[in-house]
N, C-alpha and C positions, 0 to 999 in steps of 0.2 A: 504493500499498501504505499510505503514512506516512499521509495522509488520511483512509485507511479505520480505520485502530487507532487512530489520533482521536481520529472518531464513534466508536466504540465505549466507548474512554477518557470519552468525554463521557456518554456516554448509561448508564454504570458510576455516572459518578458520578449523575444524573439520576434515577435510581433508587433510590440511597444517602439521599438527601436526599429522597427521599419515601417512603421509611421513615421517615426517623427524623421529618418533618411531622407524619407516621400517628400516629404514639407520642409526639410531643408535642400533639398534638390533640388524642388519646383522655386523656393524663397533665388536660391544662387543663377536659377534660368531666369528668372526675373529682372536677379541685377546685371547681369552680364549683357541682356538687348539694350538698355539705354548705355550701360558701360561701352560700348562699341562705340555705339551711334556718336558719344562725343570725341571717344579718340579719331574715328574720322573725323569728324569736325575740325579738330584740334590738328590735325594732320595735311587738311587740306588748306587751313589757316596758315600752317609753318609752309607748306609750299607758295602761297602765296605773300609771303613778306622772307621769301627766300633769300634776297638780296634786300634789306633794311636802308634804307634812305636816310631815315630819324634818329634820334634816339627815344622816341615813344612807340616804333617800331620794331629796331632792336631789342625793348624791354617786352614786349608783347610777344615776338617769335619765340623769344625764350623763355614766358610764362607757357605757351604754346606746348614747343619741344619739352618742359618739367611735365605738363599736364600729360603728353601723351604716356613719356616715364610711367608714367605713375596709374594710367591706365592698364598696358603693359600689366604692370606691377601685380595689379590687383583682377586681370583676369588669369594670370596663371595661379596666381593662390586659389580664383574659383575653379580655376582647371582640376588642382589640387582637390580639393575640399567637394567636387564633386565624385572623383575618383574614389574617395575614402567615403561620404558616406552613403556609396553605392554598394545594394549586398555585392558581394563578387559571386556573380555566375559563373564559376568557375568551370569548365569541360574537363575532366582529367581523363587521362585514356593507356596503358600501361606504358611506363620508362624507364630508359635506362639513367641513372641519374649518373652515373659516373660519364656518362656521354655529353647529357646538358652542360654538367658541371665542365670539361673538357670544350665545348663550343663556346661555351659563357668566355674562359680565360684564353682563351687562341685569339677572340677577338680584344681581351684587354692587352694584352700582353704588350704589345706596343707603348701604347700610353702609359702602363706601369715602367716600362723603362727608361720614357721620357721624363719622370714623377722619379727615376732612381728609386722603384719600388720590385723589392726581388719576389718572384712568385714561388711559390715553395708547396707543391703538390702531393699527398699523400691518397693518396681512392686505391681502396681494399678492393682487390679483384671475387670477381663471381658473386656479385651483390645481389641481392635476389629484386626482380622488376618493383615498382610501386608505382600510385596513381599519381600522376604529375596531367596537371596545366601546362606546358611548355611556357607558352605567353605569359600566365600570369607566373611562373616561376624565374624566368628570366630576371620580370620588374623587381623582383625580392629578390636575384640573386645583384642583380646592378645595384641598388637601391644597397648591398653591405658594402661591396666591394668600394661605391664612392665614400661611403661611410672610414672606409677604412682605410680612403687615399687622403680622407680628408685630415684625418689624424696623425698622417705621417706626411707633413709639409716638408721635412729635412730628408724623405723618403725613410724605406725601415721593411721588413720581410710580411708577406702576406703571407699564410701558411692553410693552404688548404687539405683536407683533408676528409673522405667517407669510408664510414665502417659501420658492419653487423650490429644491433640493439636487441636484446630480448623482445622487444614491439614493431620493430621492423628496419629502419636502415636510418643514419645519423648523415649529418652533412656539419664540419665545423668549420667557420673564417675566423680566424684569430692575427689580429695586427699586432706590431711591439709601439705602438703612437701613442701618443698623449695618454687613453683612458680617459675614463669620466670616473665624479667623485660619487659619494654614497645620495645627496641632492640631484645632481644629472640623472642618477641610475634610475628614483623614485617616479620622476616625470618620462619618463622615456618615450612613453608611449603616451602622455598627453595630447590631445592635437593641438597644434599651433604652439606649445612647447620645441625652443631648437634655441641651441648655442651658437650656431653659425651666425653668422652675420647676412648673409644672403638666403637662408634658410625660409622655410615656412612651418614645418615643425610638424609635415604629416607623412612624412617618408614613410618614417618607422610603423606609425600607426597603422595605414597602410598594408604595413610586409605584415605585421601583425595577425589584420587579418585576411588577408591572401593564407598566410598559412595557416592558421583557425578552420579556414575553408576547408581549406588536405586534408582535416582531423588530425593534421599535426600540431608539433609542439615546440613553442620559440622559447628560448633560453640564454641569458645573456651572463656576465658574468667579466667584471670592468676593476681596473685599480691605477689609480691615476699616477702618471709618465711610465707607466711598464707598459699601459695595453686593453686589448679588450677581446672577447672572442665570446661569438655567435653561435648556437648550435640549434640545427634544425633536427628534431627525429618526425621521421616520417611514418605511419603506420604501414603494416604489412597489407597487403590485397587482402579484401574480405573474403576473395575466393582462396588464397593458399591459406586464411587465418581460419576460413572455414573447413577448409581439407584438415588443417591440423586435429581442430576441432573434432570430425568426424572419426578419425584416429583413434582419439585419444579415448573416445566415447564408447566404440565400434572395440575396442581393447578392455575396456570398464567394461563391455557388457559380457565378453569372455570368461573373463575372470567369475561375476556372478552366476554364468551360469554352467559352468566348471564346477563350483562351491555347490551351486544349487544339486546337480547329481551328484555332486561325491552324497553330500547330505542325505539325499534320495536312496543313495546305497545303502548306506550306512543304516536307515530308518525300516529300508527293508528285509535286511538283514538280522536286525534284531526283532523285527515280527516274525521273522520266518523262527529266528529263535525262540522263542516264544509260545510261539503254536505249536509248537516242539514238545516243548514240556509241559503244554495244558492236553495233548493228545497221548503222553507218554504217562507222566506221572499218578492219573486217575485210576490209571490200571494197575500198576505197582502195587500202590496205596490199598485198592481195593482188593488188590491179591494177599497183601499183608493183615490186611485187617482177616480176614479167610481166615489165614493159616493162626493168627495171634485168636481166634472165634474157639479155632479147633480144639489150640494149646489150653485154652482157660475151659472149656467142656472137660478133654482130657483132664483134667488138674481136677476139676471138679468130680 
């Protein structure tokens, strides 16, 4: 009963969150439309004043360019917010985690080299396949890599490793960058919280939502001036988990059946033994009784 109540409570919270996210998304769309109009108007005004002849025109041009810049910034924030507010509709397929990781790292290596970042990979062989939405996972990995890069402003090492865990497969991304203090870790997944001058604070909250939509777990460990470790633990595909469970159930049933048969054999053997006693003993006792009676009669 308690599990059923918990499931209902969880579903109610999900429904409430979905409704709030829908309303917030609708509001963001409503803001984006006039914002785009303002930006486009200011861009046209800037083009008309591209060669100012008076101080007033130069001042107007500068203000128009400032408005355009701030509009672009607000539009970027709104786009990220819409991505965050939208419930992830992922479409996972059976995937090779190592192959997906290699593909993204191969694309990133040139940039890593430019930033003096050495990539060290330790990818466990023969990992079981997992369910992944490749596009969504790509966004997750790119976000975590970009965070690691931002933390290693003077270069460093980025360790990427995969390995099996009891619940499925795990992926670690470890950097030796600036690390985070306890206060930053506490607010890490809060929307709009950021320590970056040009950040919006929606990257990691979105990452966590995508990870959770996969049924996976996102963990983080960090120490100031030593580095940060992000761990993603993906569950084994349901069909693999189910087959293991069925094998275990089948073994349990076989053991129970064997115990039942042994118990039944013991009971049958005991019944046959008791039946033999019941058929033989009365005759012996009757014969003995007869003999005793004869002795008593002769003695008398």
